[in-house]
OpenMM code with the backbone's topology and positions (N, CA, C; nanometers):
from openmm import Vec3, app, unit

residues = "MET PRO HIS VAL TYR ILE PRO GLU SER LEU PHE GLN ASP ILE GLU LYS ALA LEU PRO ALA THR GLY SER PRO ASP ASP PHE ILE LEU GLN ALA VAL ARG ASP ARG LEU LEU LEU GLU SER GLN ARG ARG GLU PHE PHE ARG ILE SER ASP SER MET ARG ALA ALA MET VAL GLU LYS GLY LEU SER GLU GLU ASP LEU LEU ALA ASP PHE GLU LEU SER ARG ARG THR GLU GLU LYS".split()
positions = [
    Vec3(-2.0870, -3.2111, -0.5290),
    Vec3(-1.9432, -3.1062, -0.4307),
    Vec3(-1.8214, -3.0843, -0.5756),
    Vec3(-1.7595, -2.9663, -0.5543),
    Vec3(-1.6743, -2.9241, -0.6102),
    Vec3(-1.5384, -2.9949, -0.4958),
    Vec3(-1.3858, -3.0236, -0.6088),
    Vec3(-1.3394, -3.0739, -0.5404),
    Vec3(-1.1891, -2.9816, -0.5632),
    Vec3(-1.0993, -2.9874, -0.4519),
    Vec3(-0.9966, -2.8637, -0.4976),
    Vec3(-0.8747, -2.9594, -0.4459),
    Vec3(-0.7913, -2.9319, -0.5615),
    Vec3(-0.6586, -3.0257, -0.5339),
    Vec3(-0.5626, -2.9425, -0.4662),
    Vec3(-0.5255, -2.9789, -0.4116),
    Vec3(-0.4021, -2.9560, -0.2758),
    Vec3(-0.2940, -3.0356, -0.2811),
    Vec3(-0.1752, -2.9389, -0.3557),
    Vec3(-0.0544, -3.0483, -0.3144),
    Vec3(-0.0295, -3.1479, -0.2201),
    Vec3(0.0980, -3.2545, -0.2673),
    Vec3(0.1061, -3.3611, -0.1526),
    Vec3(0.2103, -3.2934, -0.0520),
    Vec3(0.2739, -3.1640, -0.0521),
    Vec3(0.3368, -3.1023, -0.0063),
    Vec3(0.2999, -3.0291, 0.1185),
    Vec3(0.1863, -2.9212, 0.0718),
    Vec3(0.0887, -2.8540, 0.1577),
    Vec3(0.0496, -2.9343, 0.2215),
    Vec3(-0.0282, -3.0866, 0.1736),
    Vec3(-0.1262, -3.1704, 0.3048),
    Vec3(-0.0384, -3.2122, 0.3769),
    Vec3(0.0726, -3.2336, 0.3717),
    Vec3(0.2030, -3.2801, 0.4744),
    Vec3(0.1893, -3.1749, 0.5645),
    Vec3(0.2267, -3.0881, 0.5513),
    Vec3(0.2542, -2.9870, 0.6047),
    Vec3(0.0964, -2.9375, 0.6794),
    Vec3(-0.0101, -2.9561, 0.6347),
    Vec3(-0.1394, -2.9580, 0.7165),
    Vec3(-0.1268, -3.1202, 0.7893),
    Vec3(-0.1046, -3.1953, 0.7589),
    Vec3(-0.1360, -3.2975, 0.8543),
    Vec3(-0.0244, -3.2652, 0.9541),
    Vec3(0.0712, -3.2504, 0.9626),
    Vec3(0.2331, -3.2180, 1.0984),
    Vec3(0.1500, -3.0662, 1.1689),
    Vec3(0.0430, -2.9858, 1.1277),
    Vec3(-0.0028, -2.9049, 1.1963),
    Vec3(-0.1220, -2.9425, 1.2403),
    Vec3(-0.1957, -3.0568, 1.2399),
    Vec3(-0.3210, -3.1018, 1.3540),
    Vec3(-0.3134, -3.1422, 1.4492),
    Vec3(-0.3902, -3.0851, 1.5205),
    Vec3(-0.4093, -3.1385, 1.6967),
    Vec3(-0.4373, -3.3215, 1.6541),
    Vec3(-0.3605, -3.3411, 1.7414),
    Vec3(-0.3854, -3.5363, 1.7229),
    Vec3(-0.5638, -3.5543, 1.6995),
    Vec3(-0.6350, -3.5041, 1.7579),
    Vec3(-0.7806, -3.5127, 1.7165),
    Vec3(-0.8496, -3.4630, 1.6324),
    Vec3(-0.7487, -3.3580, 1.5118),
    Vec3(-0.7994, -3.2896, 1.4341),
    Vec3(-0.8407, -3.4108, 1.2683),
    Vec3(-0.9019, -3.3491, 1.1677),
    Vec3(-0.8845, -3.3787, 1.0506),
    Vec3(-0.8167, -3.3318, 0.9814),
    Vec3(-0.7706, -3.3512, 0.8323),
    Vec3(-0.7478, -3.2670, 0.7306),
    Vec3(-0.8945, -3.1779, 0.6737),
    Vec3(-0.9475, -3.2617, 0.6608),
    Vec3(-1.0938, -3.1997, 0.6024),
    Vec3(-1.1414, -3.1224, 0.7070),
    Vec3(-1.1356, -3.1024, 0.8692),
    Vec3(-1.1760, -3.0091, 0.9482),
    Vec3(-1.1175, -2.8849, 0.9021),
    Vec3(-0.9826, -2.8835, 0.9155),
    Vec3(-0.8730, -2.8201, 0.9538),
    Vec3(-0.8657, -2.7142, 0.8134),
    Vec3(-0.9192, -2.7580, 0.6812),
    Vec3(-0.9131, -2.6870, 0.5616),
    Vec3(-1.0284, -2.6336, 0.5718),
    Vec3(-1.1499, -2.6829, 0.5691),
    Vec3(-1.2977, -2.6025, 0.6025),
    Vec3(-1.2550, -2.4769, 0.6809),
    Vec3(-1.1902, -2.5102, 0.8206),
    Vec3(-1.2040, -2.3776, 0.8769),
    Vec3(-1.1136, -2.2990, 0.8304),
    Vec3(-0.9763, -2.3325, 0.7574),
    Vec3(-0.8890, -2.2342, 0.6872),
    Vec3(-0.9535, -2.1359, 0.6042),
    Vec3(-1.0440, -2.2191, 0.5240),
    Vec3(-1.1212, -2.1788, 0.4248),
    Vec3(-1.1832, -2.0481, 0.4816),
    Vec3(-1.2992, -2.1128, 0.5988),
    Vec3(-1.4142, -1.9551, 0.6723),
    Vec3(-1.3196, -1.8708, 0.7240),
    Vec3(-1.2017, -1.9014, 0.7289),
    Vec3(-1.1183, -1.8180, 0.8300),
    Vec3(-1.0955, -1.7117, 0.7234),
    Vec3(-1.0533, -1.7544, 0.6137),
    Vec3(-0.9892, -1.6398, 0.4905),
    Vec3(-1.0723, -1.5987, 0.4452),
    Vec3(-1.2236, -1.6666, 0.3966),
    Vec3(-1.3655, -1.6138, 0.3450),
    Vec3(-1.3977, -1.4989, 0.4936),
    Vec3(-1.4096, -1.4828, 0.6190),
    Vec3(-1.3880, -1.3861, 0.7226),
    Vec3(-1.3002, -1.2921, 0.6766),
    Vec3(-1.1857, -1.2969, 0.6699),
    Vec3(-1.0821, -1.2049, 0.6319),
    Vec3(-1.1138, -1.1364, 0.5403),
    Vec3(-1.1163, -1.1824, 0.4107),
    Vec3(-1.1567, -1.1031, 0.2907),
    Vec3(-1.3056, -0.9947, 0.3020),
    Vec3(-1.3768, -1.0575, 0.3650),
    Vec3(-1.5199, -1.0327, 0.3818),
    Vec3(-1.4539, -0.8217, 0.4926),
    Vec3(-1.4025, -0.9330, 0.5952),
    Vec3(-1.3201, -0.7447, 0.6202),
    Vec3(-1.2797, -0.6654, 0.5860),
    Vec3(-1.1937, -0.6971, 0.5111),
    Vec3(-1.1132, -0.6552, 0.4190),
    Vec3(-1.1554, -0.5259, 0.3402),
    Vec3(-1.2794, -0.6248, 0.2666),
    Vec3(-1.3546, -0.5553, 0.1550),
    Vec3(-1.4458, -0.4215, 0.2615),
    Vec3(-1.5087, -0.4665, 0.3610),
    Vec3(-1.5346, -0.3628, 0.4604),
    Vec3(-1.4572, -0.2374, 0.4992),
    Vec3(-1.3124, -0.2984, 0.5222),
    Vec3(-1.2524, -0.2014, 0.5720),
    Vec3(-1.2430, -0.0548, 0.4164),
    Vec3(-1.1945, -0.1490, 0.3374),
    Vec3(-1.1548, -0.0803, 0.1717),
    Vec3(-1.2971, -0.0164, 0.1222),
    Vec3(-1.4268, -0.0396, 0.1658),
    Vec3(-1.5448, 0.0188, 0.1466),
    Vec3(-1.5319, 0.1501, 0.2916),
    Vec3(-1.5259, 0.1254, 0.3271),
    Vec3(-1.5413, 0.2449, 0.4722),
    Vec3(-1.4161, 0.3863, 0.4346),
    Vec3(-1.2848, 0.3206, 0.3929),
    Vec3(-1.2046, 0.3921, 0.3323),
    Vec3(-1.2458, 0.4896, 0.2242),
    Vec3(-1.2754, 0.3915, 0.1412),
    Vec3(-1.3325, 0.5069, 0.0069),
    Vec3(-1.4394, 0.6002, 0.0628),
    Vec3(-1.5281, 0.5574, 0.1306),
    Vec3(-1.6439, 0.6177, 0.2462),
    Vec3(-1.5417, 0.7725, 0.2808),
    Vec3(-1.4535, 0.7318, 0.3253),
    Vec3(-1.4618, 0.8764, 0.4423),
    Vec3(-1.3199, 0.9395, 0.3514),
    Vec3(-1.2295, 0.9082, 0.2170),
    Vec3(-1.1752, 0.9699, 0.1576),
    Vec3(-1.2707, 1.0295, 0.0614),
    Vec3(-1.3930, 1.0084, 0.0574),
    Vec3(-1.4909, 1.0458, -0.0725),
    Vec3(-1.5641, 1.2021, 0.0071),
    Vec3(-1.5907, 1.1672, 0.1085),
    Vec3(-1.6584, 1.3027, 0.1993),
    Vec3(-1.4888, 1.4041, 0.2474),
    Vec3(-1.3956, 1.3415, 0.2790),
    Vec3(-1.3207, 1.4230, 0.2960),
    Vec3(-1.2698, 1.5205, 0.1736),
    Vec3(-1.2418, 1.4719, 0.0445),
    Vec3(-1.2818, 1.5058, -0.0652),
    Vec3(-1.3567, 1.6381, -0.0859),
    Vec3(-1.4769, 1.6071, -0.0830),
    Vec3(-1.6174, 1.6697, -0.0663),
    Vec3(-1.6482, 1.7979, 0.0043),
    Vec3(-1.5768, 1.7597, 0.1460),
    Vec3(-1.5266, 1.9170, 0.2357),
    Vec3(-1.4028, 1.9808, 0.2390),
    Vec3(-1.3125, 1.9229, 0.1217),
    Vec3(-1.2220, 2.0107, 0.0655),
    Vec3(-1.0895, 2.0088, 0.2020),
    Vec3(-1.0858, 1.9172, 0.2510),
    Vec3(-1.0072, 1.8526, 0.3206),
    Vec3(-0.8705, 1.7314, 0.2828),
    Vec3(-0.7602, 1.8008, 0.3527),
    Vec3(-0.6797, 1.6854, 0.2359),
    Vec3(-0.5869, 1.6015, 0.3716),
    Vec3(-0.4992, 1.5381, 0.3162),
    Vec3(-0.4566, 1.3823, 0.4520),
    Vec3(-0.3886, 1.4995, 0.5383),
    Vec3(-0.2886, 1.5896, 0.4580),
    Vec3(-0.2223, 1.6788, 0.6195),
    Vec3(-0.3217, 1.7725, 0.6733),
    Vec3(-0.4068, 1.7631, 0.6388),
    Vec3(-0.4977, 1.8878, 0.7474),
    Vec3(-0.5743, 1.8180, 0.8626),
    Vec3(-0.5955, 1.6428, 0.8250),
    Vec3(-0.6470, 1.5442, 0.9080),
    Vec3(-0.4850, 1.5538, 0.9984),
    Vec3(-0.4162, 1.4909, 0.9319),
    Vec3(-0.2802, 1.5200, 1.0146),
    Vec3(-0.2434, 1.5816, 1.1104),
    Vec3(-0.2583, 1.7337, 1.0865),
    Vec3(-0.2243, 1.8160, 1.1681),
    Vec3(-0.2932, 1.8405, 1.2957),
    Vec3(-0.4582, 1.7985, 1.2702),
    Vec3(-0.5841, 1.8308, 1.3577),
    Vec3(-0.5573, 1.7449, 1.4384),
    Vec3(-0.4716, 1.5720, 1.3667),
    Vec3(-0.4600, 1.4720, 1.4794),
    Vec3(-0.3424, 1.5425, 1.5568),
    Vec3(-0.2283, 1.5648, 1.5110),
    Vec3(-0.1491, 1.6605, 1.6131),
    Vec3(-0.1795, 1.7602, 1.7174),
    Vec3(-0.3041, 1.8230, 1.6416),
    Vec3(-0.3087, 1.9155, 1.7656),
    Vec3(-0.3726, 1.8820, 1.8689),
    Vec3(-0.4387, 1.7550, 1.8608),
    Vec3(-0.5254, 1.6686, 1.9588),
    Vec3(-0.4484, 1.6077, 2.0470),
    Vec3(-0.3199, 1.5216, 1.9724),
    Vec3(-0.2336, 1.4688, 2.1238),
    Vec3(-0.1576, 1.5658, 2.1647),
    Vec3(-0.1180, 1.6861, 2.1219),
    Vec3(-0.0516, 1.7992, 2.1887),
    Vec3(-0.1721, 1.8326, 2.3305),
    Vec3(-0.2657, 1.8551, 2.2764),
    Vec3(-0.4393, 1.8827, 2.3524),
    Vec3(-0.4230, 1.7824, 2.4951),
    Vec3(-0.3937, 1.6628, 2.4416),
    Vec3(-0.4345, 1.5618, 2.5565),
    Vec3(-0.2890, 1.5259, 2.6411),
    Vec3(-0.1680, 1.5876, 2.5515),
    Vec3(-0.0469, 1.5635, 2.6478),
    Vec3(-0.0509, 1.6823, 2.8060),
    Vec3(-0.1102, 1.7288, 2.7693),
    Vec3(-0.1438, 1.8779, 2.8964),
    Vec3(-0.2593, 1.8739, 2.9817),
] * unit.nanometer
topology = app.Topology()
chain = topology.addChain("A")
for resn in residues:
    res = topology.addResidue(resn, chain)
    for name in ("N", "CA", "C"):
        topology.addAtom(name, app.Element.getBySymbol(name[0]), res)
């Protein structure tokens, strides 16, 4: 099993943050899982953003075009 070095000061901070029934191992495992999920979501966000950007370029649209269209739709909704 791989081992990860955790500086003593960080480990002490983890112990302070633990609920009374929690263990440092469980806390660290959950923190890593949370971070992996966040990174997965981040990659998906950038994949979708890149896809949208490519579609905009392909259609000859600029960011200004989209912002103007958005502003126009906001004004229409306000009426």
